[in-house]
N, CA, C and O atoms as a printed pandas DataFrame, in Angstrom:
     atom_number atom_name residue_name chain_id  residue_number  x_coord  y_coord  z_coord
0              1         N          UNK        A               1   31.039   -5.707   -8.140
1              2        CA          UNK        A               1   29.576   -6.206   -7.402
2              3         C          UNK        A               1   29.639   -7.515   -7.094
3              4         O          UNK        A               1   30.792   -7.946   -7.103
4              5         N          UNK        A               2   28.809   -8.291   -6.826
5              6        CA          UNK        A               2   28.888   -9.944   -6.251
6              7         C          UNK        A               2   27.988  -10.750   -7.202
7              8         O          UNK        A               2   27.431  -10.388   -8.238
8              9         N          UNK        A               3   27.993  -12.052   -6.517
9             10        CA          UNK        A               3   27.311  -12.858   -7.291
10            11         C          UNK        A               3   25.961  -12.847   -7.304
11            12         O          UNK        A               3   25.262  -13.781   -7.698
12            13         N          UNK        A               4   25.521  -11.664   -6.823
13            14        CA          UNK        A               4   23.979  -11.595   -7.167
14            15         C          UNK        A               4   23.482  -10.337   -8.024
15            16         O          UNK        A               4   22.417   -9.721   -8.000
16            17         N          UNK        A               5   24.545  -10.194   -8.723
17            18        CA          UNK        A               5   24.618   -9.311   -9.853
18            19         C          UNK        A               5   24.598   -9.748  -10.964
19            20         O          UNK        A               5   25.406  -10.630  -11.253
20            21         N          UNK        A               6   23.497   -9.180  -12.114
21            22        CA          UNK        A               6   23.665   -9.477  -13.695
22            23         C          UNK        A               6   24.143   -8.540  -14.363
23            24         O          UNK        A               6   23.765   -7.394  -14.122
24            25         N          UNK        A               7   24.909   -8.744  -15.173
25            26        CA          UNK        A               7   25.647   -7.934  -16.131
26            27         C          UNK        A               7   25.991   -8.188  -17.588
27            28         O          UNK        A               7   26.286   -9.280  -18.074
28            29         N          UNK        A               8   25.914   -7.082  -18.178
29            30        CA          UNK        A               8   26.246   -7.051  -19.774
30            31         C          UNK        A               8   27.207   -6.171  -19.819
31            32         O          UNK        A               8   27.139   -5.101  -19.213
32            33         N          UNK        A               9   28.336   -6.575  -20.637
33            34        CA          UNK        A               9   29.352   -5.396  -21.039
34            35         C          UNK        A               9   30.046   -4.845  -19.650
35            36         O          UNK        A               9   30.602   -3.750  -19.557
36            37         N          UNK        A              10   29.940   -5.605  -18.811
37            38        CA          UNK        A              10   30.934   -5.516  -17.331
38            39         C          UNK        A              10   30.205   -4.187  -16.651
39            40         O          UNK        A              10   30.783   -3.265  -16.077
40            41         N          UNK        A              11   28.472   -4.372  -16.918
41            42        CA          UNK        A              11   27.772   -3.043  -16.660
42            43         C          UNK        A              11   26.440   -4.199  -15.641
43            44         O          UNK        A              11   26.058   -5.337  -15.911
44            45         N          UNK        A              12   26.136   -3.472  -14.717
45            46        CA          UNK        A              12   24.977   -4.277  -13.941
46            47         C          UNK        A              12   23.650   -3.740  -14.486
47            48         O          UNK        A              12   23.500   -2.530  -14.654
48            49         N          UNK        A              13   22.702   -4.610  -14.759
49            50        CA          UNK        A              13   21.618   -4.390  -15.062
50            51         C          UNK        A              13   20.322   -4.841  -14.306
51            52         O          UNK        A              13   19.150   -4.546  -14.537
52            53         N          UNK        A              14   20.877   -5.654  -13.323
53            54        CA          UNK        A              14   19.780   -6.297  -12.491
54            55         C          UNK        A              14   20.588   -7.146  -11.130
55            56         O          UNK        A              14   21.590   -7.852  -11.245
56            57         N          UNK        A              15   20.033   -6.926  -10.182
57            58        CA          UNK        A              15   20.807   -7.520   -9.004
58            59         C          UNK        A              15   19.503   -7.990   -7.917
59            60         O          UNK        A              15   18.420   -7.426   -7.768
60            61         N          UNK        A              16   19.974   -9.091   -7.306
61            62        CA          UNK        A              16   18.893   -9.819   -6.419
62            63         C          UNK        A              16   19.557   -9.062   -5.030
63            64         O          UNK        A              16   20.778   -9.141   -4.903
64            65         N          UNK        A              17   18.871   -8.423   -4.122
65            66        CA          UNK        A              17   18.707   -7.750   -2.988
66            67         C          UNK        A              17   18.042   -8.414   -1.806
67            68         O          UNK        A              17   16.963   -7.877   -1.558
68            69         N          UNK        A              18   18.316   -9.312   -1.079
69            70        CA          UNK        A              18   17.438   -9.999   -0.061
70            71         C          UNK        A              18   16.345  -10.502   -1.157
71            72         O          UNK        A              18   16.624  -11.087   -2.203
72            73         N          UNK        A              19   15.156  -10.183   -0.740
73            74        CA          UNK        A              19   14.151  -10.969   -1.620
74            75         C          UNK        A              19   13.717  -10.130   -2.614
75            76         O          UNK        A              19   12.790  -10.519   -3.324
76            77         N          UNK        A              20   14.216   -9.036   -2.805
77            78        CA          UNK        A              20   13.842   -8.059   -4.118
78            79         C          UNK        A              20   14.798   -8.360   -5.332
79            80         O          UNK        A              20   15.804   -9.062   -5.433
80            81         N          UNK        A              21   14.194   -7.665   -6.103
81            82        CA          UNK        A              21   15.198   -7.626   -7.482
82            83         C          UNK        A              21   15.129   -5.926   -7.711
83            84         O          UNK        A              21   14.162   -5.165   -7.683
84            85         N          UNK        A              22   16.501   -5.688   -7.934
85            86        CA          UNK        A              22   16.832   -4.187   -8.467
86            87         C          UNK        A              22   16.986   -4.066   -9.855
87            88         O          UNK        A              22   17.798   -4.882  -10.291
88            89         N          UNK        A              23   16.586   -3.476  -10.534
89            90        CA          UNK        A              23   16.898   -3.041  -11.942
90            91         C          UNK        A              23   17.237   -1.873  -12.465
91            92         O          UNK        A              23   16.834   -0.853  -11.905
92            93         N          UNK        A              24   17.957   -1.792  -13.514
93            94        CA          UNK        A              24   18.290   -0.266  -13.908
94            95         C          UNK        A              24   17.615   -0.004  -15.290
95            96         O          UNK        A              24   17.752   -0.726  -16.277
96            97         N          UNK        A              25   16.914    1.061  -15.222
97            98        CA          UNK        A              25   16.178    1.707  -16.383
98            99         C          UNK        A              25   16.292    3.010  -16.556
99           100         O          UNK        A              25   16.612    3.645  -15.551
100          101         N          UNK        A              26   16.118    3.618  -17.576
101          102        CA          UNK        A              26   15.721    5.440  -17.723
102          103         C          UNK        A              26   14.867    5.832  -16.382
103          104         O          UNK        A              26   13.947    5.199  -15.864
104          105         N          UNK        A              27   15.483    7.127  -15.965
105          106        CA          UNK        A              27   14.967    7.845  -14.852
106          107         C          UNK        A              27   13.260    7.713  -15.369
107          108         O          UNK        A              27   12.527    7.143  -14.560
108          109         N          UNK        A              28   12.731    8.126  -16.444
109          110        CA          UNK        A              28   11.586    8.471  -16.558
110          111         C          UNK        A              28   11.069    7.008  -16.298
111          112         O          UNK        A              28   10.377    7.023  -15.279
112          113         N          UNK        A              29   11.133    6.031  -16.724
113          114        CA          UNK        A              29   10.524    4.683  -16.873
114          115         C          UNK        A              29   10.554    4.143  -15.221
115          116         O          UNK        A              29    9.628    3.420  -14.856
116          117         N          UNK        A              30   11.556    4.484  -14.317
117          118        CA          UNK        A              30   11.558    4.048  -13.040
118          119         C          UNK        A              30   10.406    4.980  -12.393
119          120         O          UNK        A              30    9.661    4.530  -11.522
120          121         N          UNK        A              31   10.314    6.167  -12.821
121          122        CA          UNK        A              31    9.553    6.931  -12.076
122          123         C          UNK        A              31    7.858    6.643  -12.594
123          124         O          UNK        A              31    6.837    6.932  -11.970
124          125         N          UNK        A              32    7.970    6.049  -13.802
125          126        CA          UNK        A              32    6.545    5.368  -14.251
126          127         C          UNK        A              32    6.041    4.058  -13.456
127          128         O          UNK        A              32    4.849    3.963  -13.166
128          129         N          UNK        A              33    7.077    2.924  -13.062
129          130        CA          UNK        A              33    6.894    1.991  -12.204
130          131         C          UNK        A              33    6.759    2.297  -11.131
131          132         O          UNK        A              33    6.001    1.516  -10.556
132          133         N          UNK        A              34    7.303    3.476  -10.195
133          134        CA          UNK        A              34    7.136    3.741   -9.216
134          135         C          UNK        A              34    5.702    4.522   -8.883
135          136         O          UNK        A              34    5.168    4.492   -7.775
136          137         N          UNK        A              35    5.298    5.063   -9.775
137          138        CA          UNK        A              35    3.973    5.638   -9.901
138          139         C          UNK        A              35    2.619    4.685   -9.941
139          140         O          UNK        A              35    1.554    4.812   -9.336
140          141         N          UNK        A              36    2.964    3.911  -10.669
141          142        CA          UNK        A              36    2.174    2.551  -11.227
142          143         C          UNK        A              36    2.212    1.537   -9.686
143          144         O          UNK        A              36    1.431    0.598   -9.530
144          145         N          UNK        A              37    2.914    1.805   -8.986
145          146        CA          UNK        A              37    3.066    1.171   -7.609
146          147         C          UNK        A              37    3.543   -0.470   -7.867
147          148         O          UNK        A              37    3.176   -1.378   -7.121
148          149         N          UNK        A              38    4.479   -0.682   -9.133
149          150        CA          UNK        A              38    4.845   -1.794   -9.267
150          151         C          UNK        A              38    6.485   -1.930   -8.732
151          152         O          UNK        A              38    7.083   -2.992   -8.553
152          153         N          UNK        A              39    6.960   -0.713   -8.556
153          154        CA          UNK        A              39    8.250   -0.812   -7.734
154          155         C          UNK        A              39    8.465    0.472   -6.946
155          156         O          UNK        A              39    7.745    1.470   -6.992
156          157         N          UNK        A              40    9.481    0.310   -6.268
157          158        CA          UNK        A              40    9.705    1.525   -4.988
158          159         C          UNK        A              40   10.973    2.005   -5.597
159          160         O          UNK        A              40   11.565    1.415   -6.501
160          161         N          UNK        A              41   11.432    3.361   -4.917
161          162        CA          UNK        A              41   12.594    3.679   -5.076
162          163         C          UNK        A              41   14.063    2.777   -4.569
163          164         O          UNK        A              41   14.111    2.244   -3.460
164          165         N          UNK        A              42   14.972    2.725   -5.353
165          166        CA          UNK        A              42   16.301    1.971   -4.890
166          167         C          UNK        A              42   16.890    3.271   -3.840
167          168         O          UNK        A              42   17.333    4.299   -4.352
168          169         N          UNK        A              43   16.849    3.132   -2.673
169          170        CA          UNK        A              43   17.721    3.847   -1.764
170          171         C          UNK        A              43   19.067    3.685   -1.468
171          172         O          UNK        A              43   19.355    2.578   -1.013
172          173         N          UNK        A              44   20.154    4.645   -1.626
173          174        CA          UNK        A              44   21.185    4.284   -1.226
174          175         C          UNK        A              44   21.693    5.238   -0.308
175          176         O          UNK        A              44   21.431    6.371   -0.710
176          177         N          UNK        A              45   22.302    5.235    0.741
177          178        CA          UNK        A              45   22.906    6.137    1.698
178          179         C          UNK        A              45   21.867    7.233    2.033
179          180         O          UNK        A              45   22.176    8.334    2.490
180          181         N          UNK        A              46   20.561    6.811    1.754
181          182        CA          UNK        A              46   19.708    7.908    2.445
182          183         C          UNK        A              46   18.971    8.524    1.193
183          184         O          UNK        A              46   18.078    9.366    1.286
184          185         N          UNK        A              47   19.414    8.045    0.105
185          186        CA          UNK        A              47   18.905    8.856   -1.307
186          187         C          UNK        A              47   18.280    7.755   -2.474
187          188         O          UNK        A              47   18.676    6.594   -2.577
188          189         N          UNK        A              48   17.264    8.352   -3.288
189          190        CA          UNK        A              48   16.895    7.377   -4.140
190          191         C          UNK        A              48   18.012    7.385   -5.209
191          192         O          UNK        A              48   18.847    8.287   -5.267
192          193         N          UNK        A              49   17.978    6.195   -6.159
193          194        CA          UNK        A              49   18.915    6.376   -7.084
194          195         C          UNK        A              49   18.184    6.503   -8.433
195          196         O          UNK        A              49   17.507    5.533   -8.775
196          197         N          UNK        A              50   18.233    7.506   -9.189
197          198        CA          UNK        A              50   17.217    8.204  -10.312
198          199         C          UNK        A              50   17.104    6.677  -11.400
199          200         O          UNK        A              50   16.082    6.517  -12.067
200          201         N          UNK        A              51   17.972    5.899  -11.447
201          202        CA          UNK        A              51   18.081    4.682  -12.545
202          203         C          UNK        A              51   17.708    3.386  -12.247
203          204         O          UNK        A              51   17.691    2.492  -13.092
204          205         N          UNK        A              52   17.403    3.238  -11.059
205          206        CA          UNK        A              52   17.316    2.275  -10.120
206          207         C          UNK        A              52   16.108    1.985   -9.680
207          208         O          UNK        A              52   15.612    2.909   -9.036
208          209         N          UNK        A              53   15.221    0.717   -9.825
209          210        CA          UNK        A              53   13.940    0.564   -9.216
210          211         C          UNK        A              53   13.964   -0.999   -8.352
211          212         O          UNK        A              53   14.409   -2.064   -8.780
212          213         N          UNK        A              54   13.439   -0.769   -7.238
213          214        CA          UNK        A              54   13.409   -2.139   -6.542
214          215         C          UNK        A              54   11.940   -2.614   -6.630
215          216         O          UNK        A              54   10.964   -1.914   -6.363
216          217         N          UNK        A              55   11.919   -3.853   -7.027
217          218        CA          UNK        A              55   10.890   -4.937   -7.103
218          219         C          UNK        A              55   10.674   -5.441   -6.179
219          220         O          UNK        A              55   11.684   -5.827   -5.591
220          221         N          UNK        A              56    9.416   -5.725   -5.542
221          222        CA          UNK        A              56    9.233   -6.419   -4.635
222          223         C          UNK        A              56    8.778   -7.817   -4.650
223          224         O          UNK        A              56    8.174   -8.023   -5.703
224          225         N          UNK        A              57    8.825   -8.782   -3.955
225          226        CA          UNK        A              57    8.500  -10.149   -4.383
226          227         C          UNK        A              57    6.914  -10.186   -4.854
227          228         O          UNK        A              57    6.465  -10.831   -5.802
228          229         N          UNK        A              58    6.248   -9.404   -4.029
229          230        CA          UNK        A              58    4.434   -9.422   -4.738
230          231         C          UNK        A              58    4.644   -9.046   -6.195
231          232         O          UNK        A              58    3.695   -9.395   -6.898
232          233         N          UNK        A              59    5.772   -8.338   -6.936
233          234        CA          UNK        A              59    5.337   -8.268   -8.269
234          235         C          UNK        A              59    6.241   -9.183   -9.244
235          236         O          UNK        A              59    6.597   -8.892  -10.386
236          237         N          UNK        A              60    6.533  -10.390   -8.503
237          238        CA          UNK        A              60    7.406  -11.386   -9.348
238          239         C          UNK        A              60    6.922  -11.883  -10.820
239          240         O          UNK        A              60    7.607  -12.304  -11.752
240          241         N          UNK        A              61    5.619  -11.710  -10.729
241          242        CA          UNK        A              61    5.292  -12.091  -12.499
242          243         C          UNK        A              61    5.642  -11.234  -13.505
243          244         O          UNK        A              61    5.429  -11.543  -14.677
244          245         N          UNK        A              62    6.241  -10.014  -13.145
245          246        CA          UNK        A              62    6.558   -8.790  -13.996
246          247         C          UNK        A              62    8.086   -8.952  -14.144
247          248         O          UNK        A              62    8.615   -8.651  -15.214
248          249         N          UNK        A              63    8.875   -9.456  -13.019
249          250        CA          UNK        A              63   10.280   -9.643  -13.145
250          251         C          UNK        A              63   10.921   -9.958  -14.199
251          252         O          UNK        A              63   11.871   -9.210  -14.428
252          253         N          UNK        A              64   10.706  -11.045  -15.156
253          254        CA          UNK        A              64   11.017  -11.257  -16.390
254          255         C          UNK        A              64   11.008  -10.583  -17.161
255          256         O          UNK        A              64   12.007  -10.622  -17.881
256          257         N          UNK        A              65   10.018   -9.646  -17.485
257          258        CA          UNK        A              65    9.809   -8.591  -18.969
258          259         C          UNK        A              65   10.393   -7.584  -18.171
259          260         O          UNK        A              65   10.942   -6.925  -19.054
260          261         N          UNK        A              66   10.690   -6.928  -16.964
261          262        CA          UNK        A              66   11.377   -5.760  -16.463
262          263         C          UNK        A              66   12.768   -6.084  -16.750
263          264         O          UNK        A              66   13.468   -5.335  -17.432
264          265         N          UNK        A              67   13.283   -7.419  -16.141
265          266        CA          UNK        A              67   14.631   -7.503  -16.322
266          267         C          UNK        A              67   15.091   -7.496  -17.939
267          268         O          UNK        A              67   16.079   -6.866  -18.316
268          269         N          UNK        A              68   14.243   -8.281  -18.839
269          270        CA          UNK        A              68   14.536   -7.922  -19.969
270          271         C          UNK        A              68   14.607   -6.561  -20.608
271          272         O          UNK        A              68   15.446   -6.327  -21.477
272          273         N          UNK        A              69   13.774   -5.691  -20.209
273          274        CA          UNK        A              69   13.761   -4.332  -20.580
274          275         C          UNK        A              69   15.124   -3.606  -20.047
275          276         O          UNK        A              69   15.858   -2.830  -20.657
276          277         N          UNK        A              70   15.235   -4.134  -18.639
277          278        CA          UNK        A              70   16.824   -3.388  -18.082
278          279         C          UNK        A              70   17.668   -3.977  -19.006
279          280         O          UNK        A              70   18.321   -3.190  -19.692
280          281         N          UNK        A              71   17.825   -5.186  -19.203
281          282        CA          UNK        A              71   18.952   -5.368  -20.009
282          283         C          UNK        A              71   19.413   -4.634  -21.541
283          284         O          UNK        A              71   20.487   -4.284  -22.031
284          285         N          UNK        A              72   18.287   -4.621  -21.888
285          286        CA          UNK        A              72   18.318   -3.779  -23.234
286          287         C          UNK        A              72   18.302   -2.373  -23.056
287          288         O          UNK        A              72   18.484   -1.780  -24.119
288          289         N          UNK        A              73   18.112   -1.484  -21.859
289          290        CA          UNK        A              73   18.435   -0.484  -21.368
290          291         C          UNK        A              73   20.080   -0.407  -21.501
291          292         O          UNK        A              73   20.695    0.228  -22.357
292          293         N          UNK        A              74   20.597   -1.150  -20.523
293          294        CA          UNK        A              74   21.892   -1.131  -20.434
294          295         C          UNK        A              74   22.769   -1.524  -21.596
295          296         O          UNK        A              74   23.825   -0.988  -21.929
296          297         N          UNK        A              75   22.181   -2.509  -22.138
297          298        CA          UNK        A              75   23.154   -3.011  -23.576
298          299         C          UNK        A              75   23.295   -1.748  -24.420
299          300         O          UNK        A              75   24.382   -1.467  -24.927
300          301         N          UNK        A              76   21.956   -0.796  -24.619
301          302        CA          UNK        A              76   22.228    0.323  -25.560
302          303         C          UNK        A              76   22.903    1.301  -24.998
303          304         O          UNK        A              76   23.571    1.896  -25.844
304          305         N          UNK        A              77   23.026    1.753  -23.865
305          306        CA          UNK        A              77   23.585    2.855  -23.152
306          307         C          UNK        A              77   24.886    2.583  -23.306
307          308         O          UNK        A              77   25.440    3.326  -22.496
308          309         N          UNK        A              78   25.775    1.904  -23.913
309          310        CA          UNK        A              78   27.169    1.848  -23.996
310          311         C          UNK        A              78   27.626    2.963  -24.771
311          312         O          UNK        A              78   28.829    3.119  -24.979
């Protein structure tokens, strides 16, 4: 990964992409965030990544809590 990635145990749990924050969470949690319009799907090569959600700058006040949630998700996934 690059300097814009945040890792725990050599696994990326969040990354800064342009003005957005991309976080890794359980697929059902990603779906909840998308349904609530807090996030949009993170698309790579034309397809959405089921464990990744893109948070736009308009949701910045939620970023800290969601990043902590992402950290815990990846930490426990080992």
